[in-house]
N, C-alpha and C positions, 0 to 999 in steps of 0.2 A: 475562493473555495479552498478548503483544507481537507487532507486525507487523514481520517482517524483510523488508527489500528487498535482493535480491542485485544490487548495482550493476553487476557484471560481466555479468549476463545481461540486465538491463533495456535496452530500446532506445528508451524514451521515447514509446511509443505513447499513453500517458495514460489508458488504460481504467480503471486502478485509481483515478485521481483522480476519474473520473466515478462510479465505484461507491462510493467512500468519501470524499466531499467533507468529511465531518466530521473526518477524520484527515489527508487529503492534499490538497495543492495542487500546481501545476506550476511548475517553473522556466521561464525564457525558452525553453528547448530542448525542453520537454514532459516532462521527467523528474519523477517524483514527489518532493515535498518534504514531510516531516512538518510539520504545522501547529504542533506543540508544540516544534519545534526539536531534537528528539531524533533519534538514529539509528534507533531502533526504538520507534515510538509505542505507548503502551499502548492496548489495545482494551477499551473498557468493555463490560460484559456485554450491554447493549442493542444494541451494534453487532456482536456476535460473528457473527451469521448473515450480515451484510453483508460482514464481513471474510472469512469462509469462502468466500463467493461470489466475491469479488475474487481470492482465492488460486486458486480453481478456474478462473476465466475468464481469468487472465493468459495471453496468447498465448505468452509466452516463459518461463513458469514462474519468474518472478523474485520471487515473493512466497511467504512461509511464515509460519505462526503458530507462536510459541514459548511454551511454558509455559502 
């Protein structure tokens, strides 16, 4: 499973980086940056429930899980 970030919808609130610090960090403007340098970071099975929660709580619906 991979975490997709819709960059056109994201407004840099940073909630996802607080909910998924293992996968995401923030750039200087507050936008999420995958820690592994990819565009869509892989979500390990142990983090799946946390990723689902981040997707559900994103205030601008900028996150999705794929595959």
